[in-house]
N, C-alpha and C positions, 0 to 999 in steps of 0.2 A: 558749327562743323566746319573743319578746315577743308578748302578746296585746293585743287592742284591743276596745274596745266601740265602737258606732257610733250617730249619731243623725242622724234625717232630719227636716228643717224644710221646710215648705211656702216656696217663694219668694214673696216679696210680689207680689200683684197690681198694687198702686199704691204710689206713693211717699208717705211722710209729709211733712208740712208741715216746711220748713227755712227759716229767713228768709234772702232773698236768693239762693235758688238756684231754677233751673227747668231742666225737660227732663232731659237724660241726667244732668247734675250732680245733681238732685234725687234721682232713682231711685238713682244711685251712693252718695249719703250715706244713703239708707235701707238698703241691702245692707251698707254700712260699719257701721251701727249694730247690725246683727244678727251680723255677723262678729265685732265687737270684744266684745259681749256674752257670747256663747258662748266666745270665746277667753279671756275671763278666768274662765271656769268651767273650763278646760283643754281645751276641745273644739278641734281643728285642722280646718280646713276642708280638704276634699279635692276636691270638684268639685260641680258642677250637673248634673242628670239629669233627663230628661223621660221620663216612664213613662205607658203607656197604663191608663186605668182604664175598665172597662165599668161604665155607671151604666143604670138603668131609667128610661125615660121613657113616661110614660103606664102603662096596665095591663099590657101585655106585650111592650111595644117597648124594645130597647136600643141605646144609642148608646155609641161609645167617644170619650172626652175624654182630654186628655193634661194631666198634672199636672208641674210644674216643682219639683224638690225640691233642697235642698241637703244636700249629704252631709257630715258631721263625723264625726271619730274621736279616741279618747283612748286613751291607754295604761292598761291594767289593771295593778294592783299585781303585783310578779312574787312568786309564792307559792314557787316552787321554791327560792329563795335564803333563805327565811326558815324554815328548819328549826329546831326546838327544840333547845336545847342538850342534849347527852347527859347523863343523870343521872350525878351524881358517885357514886363508891363510896366510902363512908366505912367505917372499920372500927368495929365495934360493941363496945361495952363487954362484959366477961363477964357472962353472965346474961341478956342482953337476946335477946329472940325474933328470929328471924330467917325470912324466907322459905325459905330453904334448909333450914331445920329441919322444915318442915311433913311431910316423908315420913319423917323419923325417928322411929320410934315405937318402936324396940327398943332394948333396954337396952344392946347393943354399939354402936348407932349406925349400924347397915348400913341401907340402904335396902329397905323391905319390897317395892317393885316388882320387884325383880330375883329 
């Protein structure tokens, strides 16, 4: 199953300056810059969300403001298919120690655990 990581970016409040653009075109160009910059980093735009945030105003008063966020996601590397290769079993030359011989301490070569 594919896994993702997510990134939330505040939507711009104002458009940045672009020569020859005004109004909605200017704001669209600002959004386009953000989307293209994150797209180059591998982030895929998903949606825009408006979420409430409770903020303190004054000493004890609280008000709710709404924040616009841009939601992006990108796929995480698939770790299930990257299993290490199984160890190769090779024949050992005569006289070389083996892990299988750790428990063989009797003269006849039988296992002392039995």
